[in-house]
C-alpha positions, -999 to +999 in steps of 0.1 A: -172-662+693-156-672+726-130-650+742-099-661+760-113-651+793-145-671+786-124-701+778-103-697+809-132-692+832-156-717+818-174-739+844-194-771+837-223-786+858-215-816+878-229-848+864-223-871+895-213-868+930-178-880+921-170-848+903-177-855+867-191-830+842-221-833+821-212-844+786-237-821+768-221-791+785-186-802+775-197-810+739-215-777+736-184-758+748-162-778+724-185-769+695-183-732+705-145-735+707-144-751+672-167-723+658-145-697+674-113-712+661-127-716+626-138-680+627-104-669+639-087-690+612-109-673+586-102-639+600-065-648+601-066-658+565-084-626+555-058-606+576-029-624+559-045-617+525-049-580+534-013-580+547-001-594+515-021-568+495-008-541+517+028-554+514+024-555+476+011-519+477+040-509+500+065-524+476+047-507+447+048-474+467+085-479+474+091-486+437+071-456+428+089-436+455+122-446+440+110-437+405+098-404+418+130-398+437+150-406+405+128-384+385+132-356+410+170-360+410+170-360+372+148-330+372+171-313+397+201-321+376+184-307+345+173-276+364+208-271+377+222-275+342+197-251+328+205-226+355+242-230+350+238-226+312+216-196+316+241-180+339+270-187+315+250-173+286+241-142+307+277-137+317+288-141+280+261-116+269+273-091+296+309-096+286+301-091+249+280-060+257+308-045+278+334-052+251+311-036+225+304-006+247+342-003+253+349-004+216+322+022+209+336+044+236+371+041+221+357+050+187+338+079+201+370+092+218+390+088+186+363+107+166+362+134+193+399+138+192+400+139+154+372+165+153+390+186+179+423+184+159+403+193+128+387+222+145+420+235+158+436+231+124+407+251+109+413+278+135+450+278+127+443+281+090+419+309+096+445+328+117+471+323+090+446+335+064+438+365+085+475+374+088+481+370+051+450+391+043+462+418+068+496+417+052+482+420+017+458+448+026+486+466+045+506+465+013+477+478-007+470+505+017+507+515+016+506+516-022+474+537-021+491+561+004+520+564-021+497+576-049+499+614-055+472+636-042+458+668-058+481+689-036+511+667-047+502+673-083+500+711-078+533+711-060+549+690-088+535+714-114+549+744-095+583+727-092+583+718-129+573+753-140+601+768-120+627+743-132+615+742-168+599+775-175+580+779-208+568+810-227+535+813-244+537+811-282+518+837-302+496+828-332+521+844-357+549+822-344+528+792-345+521+798-383+558+804-392+571+777-415+595+753-401+628+749-419+634+716-434+668+711-419+654+715-383+651+681-368+625+675-343+641+663-311+629+630-299+621+628-263+648+608-245+638+576-227+631+583-192+655+565-169+655+561-132+675+586-111+710+575-103+704+582-066+676+556-064+685+520-058+662+498-076+656+466-056+648+434-075+612+423-074+607+398-046+599+363-055+563+356-055+554+333-026+528+306-032+501+310-006+481+281+008+450+301+002+457+309-034+426+289-044+404+314-026+388+343-046+374+375-033+362+388-067+362+379-104+398+392-110+413+392-075+441+369-065+447+366-028+483+357-034+491+388-053+512+415-036 
């Protein structure tokens, strides 16, 4: 195939002295030019076909690129929505957990306060029971202290013997018949001395620990 430089620089042999060229050289050159142009035309046709194929592929690639871009955008939107929904769910779970923990803490505080109050009430009841027991035992000890001892009995006997002396009765006097008209004196009912002021019995106070028992027949509320 001829090049442009070969076409431009072609030279023919002189056919005559007047400056004409040989016809065979010109015809041969024309044939070569025709072959070259036919080959260029064929190459051009092939190139145009290839360009068309490439253009079609480019358009297809562009369409695919648009599809891929749209798919990426849709995927990005879905991803953003999923992330946003996950964050909202996580925040909701955290809020619910915090509210539940706060409620549990409040319940625990209420239970603790109630148990403290119950414990203090038990201590108060125990102190009150202790005071009542001490009062009862003090009264019992006082009553026990007021009971006569052996020395008190001996002193009382000595006083009674001095105040009301008695003589020993012999056996003959014991066997003497008793006259029918002698009436046996009945002992007078013993009354309280006039000098002693008898106080009325205090009203029995109902104790809050009356249900407690310290023995089979012991009443904690008894004075």
